C-alpha positions as CSV (number, residue, x, y, z in Angstrom):
1,M,84.2,38.2,-21.6
2,H,85.2,41.8,-22.3
3,A,88.6,43.1,-23.4
4,L,89.9,46.6,-23.7
5,V,92.4,47.0,-26.6
6,V,94.6,50.1,-26.1
7,D,96.8,51.1,-29.1
8,D,97.2,54.4,-31.0
9,S,97.2,52.5,-34.3
10,K,93.8,51.8,-35.7
11,P,95.0,48.9,-37.9
12,V,96.6,47.2,-34.9
13,R,93.5,47.7,-32.8
14,S,91.4,46.2,-35.6
15,I,93.8,43.2,-35.8
16,L,93.8,42.6,-32.1
17,T,90.0,43.0,-31.9
18,K,89.6,40.4,-34.6
19,V,91.9,37.9,-32.8
20,L,90.3,38.4,-29.5
21,G,86.8,38.4,-31.0
22,E,87.4,34.9,-32.3
23,L,88.4,34.0,-28.8
24,Q,84.9,35.1,-27.7
25,F,85.9,38.4,-26.2
26,Q,83.7,41.5,-26.7
27,C,86.3,44.1,-27.5
28,H,86.3,47.8,-26.7
29,E,89.0,50.1,-28.2
30,A,91.0,53.1,-27.0
31,A,93.7,55.1,-28.8
32,N,95.6,56.2,-25.7
33,G,95.7,56.0,-21.9
34,V,93.3,58.9,-21.5
35,E,90.6,57.2,-23.7
36,A,91.3,53.9,-21.9
37,L,90.6,55.3,-18.5
38,D,87.3,56.8,-19.8
39,K,86.3,53.5,-21.4
40,L,87.0,51.6,-18.1
41,V,84.4,53.6,-16.2
42,R,81.8,53.1,-18.9
43,M,82.3,49.5,-20.1
44,P,81.7,46.3,-18.2
45,R,84.7,45.2,-16.1
46,P,87.2,43.7,-18.6
47,T,88.7,40.3,-18.3
48,L,91.8,41.5,-20.2
49,I,93.5,44.7,-21.2
50,T,96.0,44.7,-24.1
51,L,98.3,47.8,-23.9
52,N,100.7,49.3,-26.3
53,R,103.7,51.3,-24.9
54,H,104.2,54.4,-27.0
55,M,101.0,56.4,-27.4
56,P,100.1,60.2,-27.4
57,E,98.5,61.9,-24.4
58,M,99.2,59.0,-22.0
59,D,101.5,56.2,-22.9
60,G,101.2,52.6,-21.9
61,F,103.6,52.7,-19.0
62,E,101.8,55.7,-17.4
63,L,98.4,54.0,-17.8
64,L,99.7,50.8,-16.4
65,G,101.1,52.6,-13.4
66,R,97.8,54.3,-12.8
67,L,95.9,51.1,-13.1
68,R,98.1,49.4,-10.5
69,R,97.7,52.3,-8.1
70,S,93.9,52.2,-8.4
71,P,92.0,50.0,-5.9
72,Q,89.3,49.6,-8.6
73,F,91.6,48.4,-11.4
74,R,94.8,47.2,-9.8
75,D,94.0,43.5,-10.3
76,L,92.9,43.7,-13.9
77,P,95.1,41.4,-16.2
78,V,97.2,43.5,-18.4
79,V,99.3,42.3,-21.4
80,M,101.7,44.7,-23.0
81,I,101.9,44.2,-26.7
82,S,104.6,46.4,-28.3
83,T,107.4,46.5,-30.9
84,D,109.5,48.1,-28.2
85,C,110.5,44.7,-26.8
86,D,114.1,45.0,-25.6
87,E,115.0,43.6,-22.2
88,A,114.8,47.0,-20.5
89,S,111.3,47.5,-21.7
90,R,110.1,44.1,-20.7
91,T,111.6,44.5,-17.2
92,A,110.0,48.0,-16.8
93,A,106.6,46.6,-17.9
94,H,106.8,43.8,-15.4
95,N,108.0,46.1,-12.6
96,L,105.0,48.3,-13.2
97,G,102.7,45.3,-12.9
98,A,102.2,43.9,-16.4
99,N,101.1,40.3,-16.3
100,D,102.8,39.5,-19.5
101,F,104.7,41.1,-22.5
102,V,104.1,40.1,-26.1
103,A,106.3,41.4,-28.9
104,K,104.8,42.6,-32.1
105,P,104.4,40.9,-34.5
106,F,103.0,37.8,-32.9
107,T,101.1,34.7,-34.1
108,P,97.6,34.1,-32.9
109,S,98.8,30.9,-31.3
110,D,101.3,32.9,-29.3
111,L,98.6,35.1,-27.8
112,I,96.3,32.2,-27.1
113,S,99.1,30.4,-25.2
114,R,99.9,33.5,-23.2
115,L,96.2,34.0,-22.2
116,Q,95.9,30.4,-21.2
117,A,99.1,30.7,-19.1
118,L,97.4,33.6,-17.3
119,G,94.4,31.5,-16.6
120,I,92.1,33.5,-18.8
121,A,89.4,31.2,-20.3
122,V,89.4,31.7,-24.1
123,G,86.6,29.3,-25.1
124,H,86.8,27.5,-28.4
125,A,89.2,29.4,-30.5
126,R,88.7,29.4,-34.2
127,I,92.0,31.1,-34.9
128,R,94.3,29.6,-37.5
129,T,97.4,28.6,-35.6
130,A,101.0,28.2,-36.8
131,V,101.7,24.7,-38.0
132,S,104.8,23.0,-39.2
133,P,105.3,22.9,-43.0
134,A,105.7,19.1,-43.0
135,A,102.3,18.6,-41.4
136,T,100.5,20.7,-44.0
137,R,101.9,19.9,-47.3
138,P,99.2,20.2,-49.9
139,A,97.8,17.2,-51.7
140,A,98.7,16.8,-55.3
141,S,96.8,19.0,-57.7
142,P,97.1,19.6,-61.4
143,T,96.6,23.3,-60.9
144,G,98.6,24.0,-57.8
145,P,101.6,22.9,-55.6
146,V,102.2,19.2,-55.3
147,A,103.3,17.3,-52.3
148,P,106.6,15.3,-52.3
149,A,106.2,11.6,-53.2
150,A,107.9,10.4,-50.0
151,D,108.6,11.8,-46.5
152,S,112.3,11.7,-47.3
153,S,111.9,14.2,-50.2
154,P,113.4,17.6,-49.4
155,L,111.0,20.4,-48.6
156,R,110.6,22.5,-51.8
157,L,110.8,26.2,-50.9
158,L,109.8,29.3,-52.9
159,V,111.6,32.5,-51.7
160,V,109.8,35.7,-52.6
161,D,111.7,39.0,-52.0
162,D,112.5,42.0,-54.2
163,S,116.1,42.1,-53.1
164,A,118.3,39.9,-55.3
165,T,120.9,39.9,-52.5
166,I,118.5,38.5,-50.0
167,R,117.2,35.9,-52.4
168,G,120.7,34.8,-53.0
169,V,121.8,34.7,-49.4
170,L,118.6,32.8,-48.3
171,S,118.9,30.3,-51.2
172,K,122.5,29.5,-50.3
173,T,121.8,29.3,-46.6
174,L,118.7,27.2,-46.9
175,N,120.1,24.8,-49.5
176,A,122.9,24.0,-47.1
177,A,120.3,22.8,-44.5
178,P,119.3,19.1,-44.6
179,G,115.9,18.4,-46.0
180,I,115.4,21.8,-47.6
181,R,115.8,22.8,-51.3
182,V,115.0,26.3,-52.7
183,T,113.5,25.3,-56.0
184,A,112.4,28.8,-57.1
185,T,112.7,32.5,-56.2
186,A,110.6,35.5,-57.2
187,A,111.1,39.3,-57.0
188,N,107.4,40.0,-56.4
189,G,104.1,38.4,-55.7
190,E,102.9,38.3,-59.3
191,K,105.9,36.2,-60.3
192,A,105.5,34.0,-57.2
193,L,101.9,33.2,-58.2
194,S,103.0,32.3,-61.7
195,I,105.6,29.9,-60.3
196,L,103.1,28.3,-57.9
197,A,100.8,27.6,-60.9
198,T,103.5,25.6,-62.7
199,E,105.9,24.2,-60.1
200,P,105.4,21.9,-57.0
201,I,106.1,24.0,-53.9
202,D,105.8,22.9,-50.2
203,L,106.5,26.2,-48.4
204,V,106.6,29.9,-49.3
205,L,108.9,32.4,-47.6
206,L,107.2,35.8,-48.4
207,D,108.5,39.3,-48.0
208,I,106.0,42.1,-47.4
209,E,107.0,45.2,-49.3
210,M,107.7,44.5,-53.0
211,P,106.9,46.2,-56.3
212,V,104.2,45.0,-58.7
213,M,102.4,42.9,-56.0
214,D,103.3,43.2,-52.3
215,G,103.3,40.4,-49.8
216,L,99.8,41.1,-48.4
217,E,98.1,41.0,-51.7
218,T,100.1,38.0,-52.7
219,L,99.0,36.2,-49.5
220,R,95.3,37.0,-50.2
221,Q,95.4,35.6,-53.7
222,L,97.5,32.7,-52.6
223,R,95.1,31.7,-49.9
224,Q,92.2,31.8,-52.4
225,R,94.0,29.4,-54.7
226,Y,96.0,27.3,-52.3
227,P,94.4,27.5,-48.8
228,R,96.6,24.7,-47.3
229,L,100.0,25.9,-48.6
230,P,102.2,27.0,-45.6
231,V,103.4,30.6,-45.8
232,I,106.0,32.2,-43.6
233,M,106.3,36.0,-43.7
234,F,109.9,37.3,-43.8
235,S,109.8,40.8,-42.3
236,S,111.9,43.5,-40.6
237,L,110.6,44.2,-37.1
238,T,110.0,47.9,-37.7
239,E,106.8,49.4,-36.5
240,R,105.4,49.4,-40.0
241,G,106.7,45.9,-40.7
242,A,105.2,44.6,-37.4
243,K,101.7,45.9,-38.3
244,A,101.9,44.4,-41.8
245,T,103.1,41.1,-40.4
246,L,100.2,41.0,-37.9
247,E,97.8,41.6,-40.7
248,A,99.4,38.8,-42.7
249,L,99.2,36.4,-39.7
250,I,95.5,37.1,-39.2
251,N,94.8,36.7,-43.0
252,G,96.4,33.2,-43.2
253,A,100.1,33.3,-42.9
254,N,101.3,30.4,-40.7
255,D,104.2,32.2,-39.0
256,Y,106.9,34.9,-39.4
257,V,110.6,35.1,-39.4
258,A,112.4,38.3,-38.5
259,K,114.6,39.6,-41.3
260,P,118.1,40.3,-39.9
261,T,118.8,44.0,-39.7
262,G,122.1,43.8,-41.5
263,A,120.5,41.9,-44.4
264,N,117.7,44.4,-45.1
265,S,117.7,45.9,-48.5
266,P,116.9,49.7,-48.8
267,G,113.1,50.2,-48.4
268,S,112.4,46.5,-48.0
269,T,110.2,45.3,-45.1
């Protein structure tokens, strides 16, 4: 199977190519609609096109309109993948002929389920899918996080964010929820890894942009030391934050939670 990945961001194209490659797609990339049309006449007929909305030279909506007016390409499956995901954008994309709309950032399992719903065979996916924290609590280890002694024990949560306000609000909110206890907080990844080496933790809620050690580097080191420890990224859905969250999901984060706009600290993602 072949896929055409159209996005003006090279990191995003690389991430989508990695995801689709593990779904057994041979991927071709284009940075805008003009490049995409050129690729389409040179490459084997694609099984799938993923299409960003805002791009230079020719944006996603214009390209989608041209594809749907072309007898040669009008029936190609097209999935819009964009941070511009308000209801008006979704409606416009569907009216132009998009088969589906996926908001950035997304989990690999989200994309897999959308492709399956479209009837696109995805083979034997080897992508890490999002899992529930309770199902993946690490086994006891003298050098890492330790699982609770019984199923009734509260989920022990580590909150990692450089904003003291956000750490405080999250701790208060999550501690009020049944079955959850924030047992530790950290202002950066270096401190978080130090806590994980000494305290039993069942789940990490991880910010992306932080001083000393950011969320992506923390995730890389955490996955090397504790490959089964569930990690949820806590990110603002800005364009920059969406790209970083996608990269985190591909590199082992289990899921993401959108940081409420009103709670964002200055410069925090």
